C-alpha positions as CSV (number, residue, x, y, z in Angstrom):
1,M,0.0,0.0,0.0
2,I,2.8,2.4,0.9
3,D,4.7,1.5,-2.3
4,Q,1.6,2.2,-4.3
5,F,1.1,5.6,-2.6
6,A,4.8,6.5,-3.2
7,F,4.4,5.5,-6.8
8,L,1.4,7.7,-7.3
9,I,3.1,10.7,-5.6
10,S,6.2,10.1,-7.8
11,E,4.2,9.9,-11.0
12,G,2.3,13.1,-10.1
13,F,5.5,15.0,-9.6
14,K,6.9,13.5,-12.8
15,I,3.9,14.7,-14.8
16,F,4.2,18.2,-13.2
17,F,7.9,18.6,-14.1
18,R,7.7,16.8,-17.5
19,N,5.2,19.4,-18.9
20,K,7.3,22.4,-17.8
21,L,5.8,24.9,-20.2
22,A,2.2,23.8,-19.7
23,S,2.7,23.8,-15.9
24,F,4.4,27.2,-16.0
25,L,1.5,28.7,-18.0
26,C,-1.1,27.1,-15.8
27,I,0.5,28.4,-12.6
28,I,0.9,31.9,-14.1
29,T,-2.8,31.8,-15.2
30,I,-3.9,30.7,-11.7
31,F,-1.7,33.4,-10.2
32,I,-3.2,36.1,-12.3
33,N,-6.8,34.9,-11.9
34,F,-6.6,34.4,-8.1
35,S,-4.7,37.6,-7.6
36,I,-7.7,39.4,-9.1
37,L,-10.0,37.2,-7.0
38,G,-8.0,38.0,-3.9
39,F,-8.2,41.7,-4.7
40,L,-12.0,41.4,-5.0
41,F,-12.1,39.4,-1.7
42,V,-10.3,42.3,0.0
43,I,-12.6,44.9,-1.5
44,G,-15.6,42.9,-0.5
45,F,-14.3,42.4,3.0
46,N,-14.0,46.2,3.3
47,T,-17.3,47.0,1.7
48,N,-19.3,46.8,5.0
49,S,-16.8,49.2,6.6
50,L,-17.2,51.6,3.7
51,I,-21.0,51.5,3.9
52,D,-20.8,52.0,7.7
53,F,-18.5,55.0,7.1
54,F,-21.2,56.6,4.8
55,R,-23.9,55.7,7.3
56,S,-22.0,57.4,10.0
57,K,-22.4,60.6,8.0
58,Y,-26.2,60.2,8.1
59,T,-27.2,63.4,9.8
60,F,-29.7,66.2,9.3
61,E,-29.7,69.7,10.8
62,I,-32.8,71.5,12.0
63,F,-32.6,75.3,11.8
64,L,-34.9,77.1,14.2
65,E,-36.6,80.5,13.9
66,N,-34.7,83.3,15.5
67,D,-37.3,84.0,18.1
68,T,-37.5,80.4,19.4
69,K,-37.4,80.2,23.2
70,S,-34.9,77.9,24.8
71,S,-37.7,76.1,26.7
72,S,-39.3,75.1,23.4
73,Y,-36.3,73.6,21.7
74,E,-35.1,71.9,24.9
75,S,-38.3,70.0,25.3
76,F,-38.2,69.3,21.6
77,I,-34.7,67.8,21.9
78,K,-35.9,65.6,24.8
79,E,-38.7,64.3,22.7
80,L,-36.4,63.7,19.7
81,S,-33.9,61.7,21.8
82,T,-36.5,59.1,22.5
83,D,-36.8,58.1,18.8
84,E,-35.0,54.8,18.1
85,I,-33.6,55.9,14.8
86,I,-31.6,58.7,16.4
87,S,-28.3,57.9,18.0
88,N,-27.2,61.4,19.2
89,I,-28.4,65.0,19.2
90,K,-26.2,68.1,19.3
91,L,-27.5,71.6,20.0
92,I,-25.6,74.4,18.1
93,D,-26.4,77.7,19.7
94,K,-25.8,81.1,18.2
95,E,-22.2,81.4,19.7
96,E,-21.3,77.9,18.3
97,S,-22.7,78.9,14.9
98,A,-20.5,82.0,14.9
99,K,-17.4,79.9,15.7
100,I,-18.3,77.4,12.8
101,F,-18.8,80.3,10.5
102,E,-15.4,81.8,11.4
103,E,-13.7,78.4,10.9
104,E,-15.2,77.9,7.5
105,F,-15.1,81.4,6.1
106,G,-12.3,83.1,8.2
107,E,-14.6,86.0,9.2
108,N,-16.1,87.0,12.5
109,V,-19.8,87.5,11.7
110,V,-20.4,89.7,14.8
111,E,-17.5,92.0,13.9
112,M,-18.7,92.2,10.3
113,L,-22.4,92.9,11.0
114,G,-22.4,94.2,14.6
115,Y,-24.7,91.4,15.7
116,N,-25.1,87.6,15.3
117,P,-27.8,86.7,12.7
118,L,-27.0,83.0,12.7
119,P,-29.8,80.8,13.9
120,V,-29.9,78.2,16.6
121,S,-29.8,74.7,15.1
122,I,-30.0,71.1,16.2
123,K,-27.8,68.5,14.5
124,V,-29.3,65.0,14.5
125,F,-27.2,61.9,14.1
126,L,-29.0,58.9,12.8
127,S,-28.4,55.3,14.0
128,E,-26.5,53.1,11.6
129,K,-28.3,49.9,12.8
130,D,-31.3,48.8,10.8
131,F,-31.1,52.1,8.9
132,E,-34.2,52.8,6.7
133,F,-34.6,56.0,4.6
134,E,-38.4,55.7,4.8
135,K,-38.3,56.1,8.6
136,V,-36.0,59.1,8.3
137,D,-38.2,60.7,5.7
138,S,-41.2,60.2,7.9
139,L,-39.4,61.8,10.9
140,I,-38.3,64.8,8.8
141,F,-41.8,65.3,7.5
142,S,-43.2,65.4,11.0
143,I,-40.5,67.9,12.2
144,E,-41.2,70.2,9.3
145,S,-44.7,70.8,10.5
146,I,-43.5,72.3,13.9
147,D,-44.0,76.0,14.1
148,F,-40.5,77.1,15.3
149,V,-38.7,75.0,12.7
150,D,-37.4,77.2,9.9
151,E,-35.5,74.8,7.6
152,I,-34.1,71.2,7.6
153,E,-30.9,70.4,5.8
154,Y,-30.7,66.7,4.9
155,R,-28.3,65.0,2.4
156,G,-29.3,61.4,3.0
157,K,-30.5,61.0,-0.6
158,Y,-27.0,61.6,-1.9
159,I,-25.6,59.0,0.4
160,N,-28.3,56.6,-0.7
161,Q,-27.2,57.1,-4.3
162,V,-23.6,56.3,-3.2
163,E,-24.8,53.0,-1.5
164,D,-26.7,52.1,-4.7
165,R,-23.5,52.5,-6.7
166,I,-21.6,50.4,-4.2
167,N,-24.2,47.7,-4.5
168,L,-24.0,47.9,-8.3
169,A,-20.2,47.6,-8.1
170,I,-20.6,44.5,-5.9
171,F,-22.9,42.9,-8.4
172,I,-20.4,43.6,-11.2
173,F,-17.6,42.1,-9.0
174,L,-19.7,38.9,-8.6
175,I,-20.1,38.6,-12.4
176,F,-16.4,39.2,-12.7
177,V,-15.6,36.5,-10.1
178,I,-17.8,34.0,-11.9
179,A,-16.0,34.8,-15.2
180,I,-12.6,34.3,-13.6
181,I,-13.6,31.0,-12.0
182,F,-15.0,29.7,-15.3
183,L,-11.7,30.8,-17.1
184,S,-9.6,29.0,-14.4
185,I,-11.7,25.8,-14.8
186,Q,-11.2,25.8,-18.5
187,I,-7.5,26.4,-18.4
188,I,-6.8,23.8,-15.7
189,S,-9.1,21.3,-17.6
190,N,-7.1,21.8,-20.8
191,T,-3.8,21.4,-18.9
192,V,-5.0,18.1,-17.5
193,K,-6.2,17.0,-20.9
194,L,-2.8,17.8,-22.4
195,S,-1.1,15.8,-19.6
196,M,-3.3,12.8,-20.2
197,S,-2.7,12.9,-23.9
198,N,1.1,13.0,-23.3
199,R,0.8,10.1,-20.9
200,K,-1.7,8.0,-22.9
201,D,0.7,5.0,-23.0
202,F,1.2,5.2,-19.2
203,I,-2.6,5.2,-18.7
204,D,-3.1,2.2,-21.0
205,I,-0.4,0.2,-19.1
206,L,-2.1,1.0,-15.8
207,K,-5.4,-0.1,-17.2
208,Y,-3.9,-3.3,-18.7
209,N,-2.5,-4.2,-15.3
210,G,-5.9,-3.9,-13.7
211,A,-5.5,-0.4,-12.1
212,S,-8.8,1.2,-11.0
213,R,-9.9,4.5,-12.5
214,F,-9.2,6.2,-9.2
215,F,-5.6,4.9,-9.3
216,V,-5.2,6.2,-12.8
217,K,-6.5,9.6,-11.8
218,V,-4.4,10.2,-8.7
219,P,-1.2,11.4,-10.5
220,F,-3.2,13.9,-12.4
221,Y,-4.9,15.1,-9.3
222,I,-1.5,15.6,-7.8
223,E,-0.4,17.6,-10.8
224,S,-3.5,19.9,-10.5
225,F,-2.9,20.2,-6.7
226,L,0.7,21.4,-7.4
227,H,-0.5,23.9,-10.0
228,S,-3.1,25.2,-7.7
229,I,-1.1,25.5,-4.5
230,F,1.8,27.2,-6.3
231,G,-0.4,29.6,-8.2
232,G,-2.6,30.3,-5.1
233,L,0.4,30.9,-2.9
234,L,1.9,33.4,-5.3
235,A,-1.4,35.1,-5.6
236,F,-1.8,35.4,-1.8
237,I,1.7,36.8,-1.4
238,F,1.1,39.3,-4.2
239,V,-2.3,40.5,-2.8
240,K,-1.1,40.7,0.8
241,Y,2.0,42.8,0.0
242,L,0.1,44.9,-2.6
243,F,-2.4,46.1,0.1
244,T,0.3,46.3,2.8
245,G,2.3,48.6,0.5
246,F,-0.9,50.5,-0.5
247,N,-1.7,51.1,3.2
248,S,1.8,52.3,3.9
249,Y,2.2,54.5,0.9
250,F,-1.2,56.3,1.1
251,G,-1.6,56.1,4.9
252,V,-5.0,54.3,4.6
253,N,-6.3,51.3,6.5
254,V,-7.6,48.7,4.0
255,K,-8.2,45.7,6.2
256,L,-7.1,42.2,5.3
257,D,-9.1,39.1,6.4
258,E,-6.9,37.0,8.6
259,F,-8.2,34.0,6.7
260,L,-7.4,35.5,3.3
261,W,-4.7,32.9,2.7
262,I,-7.3,30.1,3.2
263,W,-9.7,31.8,0.8
264,I,-7.2,32.2,-2.0
265,I,-5.1,29.0,-1.7
266,G,-8.0,26.8,-0.5
267,F,-10.3,28.0,-3.3
268,S,-7.5,27.6,-5.8
269,I,-7.0,24.0,-4.8
270,F,-10.8,23.3,-4.9
271,I,-11.1,24.8,-8.4
272,G,-8.0,22.8,-9.5
273,L,-9.2,19.5,-8.2
274,Y,-12.8,20.1,-9.5
275,S,-11.4,21.1,-13.0
276,S,-9.1,18.1,-13.2
277,S,-12.0,15.8,-12.1
278,Q,-14.3,17.0,-14.8
279,S,-11.5,16.8,-17.4
280,M,-10.6,13.3,-16.5
281,K,-14.3,12.2,-16.6
282,R,-14.5,13.4,-20.2
283,N,-11.1,11.9,-21.3
284,L,-11.7,8.6,-19.6
285,N,-15.2,8.4,-21.1
286,E,-16.9,8.0,-17.7
């Protein structure tokens, strides 16, 4: 049994090294395809963080009439804070508004005009959890009907459009991933087919001596495994150091899944073994 196992391992390595050009091209193709897949895996892994970043910007600002009494808006703030879709509320009084104006425009509004015309406003931060635009729209509509509310500034629709584009990009990525997987399957299948054609005499001898179909297949499974593990390993190293360098150079924080190596190498091996299995079924007329 051990001798048979050693024989199969030896034949698998022989096939791998005998078809040097085909093996090289197959590894390079797997490397390119799974580098792209690894890149997409990382982008997908960071998509939720990107969406959460945009959702953290979900705010609207309520500008009050100039003659609004503090007792009115203080009770209004207490009522707002009980709403489950609101995470935080910040009151921006006239003095704070003047400071913000000076920071943005470099001018002291009181010195310019002799008085402070800026209104009191309430900045409302929306909860990221279970966020729904319909609930926000309903809340804003109800606030607009309050007498001392002058205007509401809300840019949520623009962020919604950004999310829609992110979701469209994810859909395109998925199509791209499927295309890459299909291409990888075809290339690995053709490589196995070429190897089996070159080793036809070897296969016939094994069959003549009563070898089972599985026994005949094992060396070619080993060949595909070697293609996949070398190509997948190169792809993982490339993707890892690509994003490490990107983070270092641009000072950003693109996160890498700690199991990225399993995703790339493991998936590469799975595709390799599946492709070789399908190819051998066709070539052995199963």
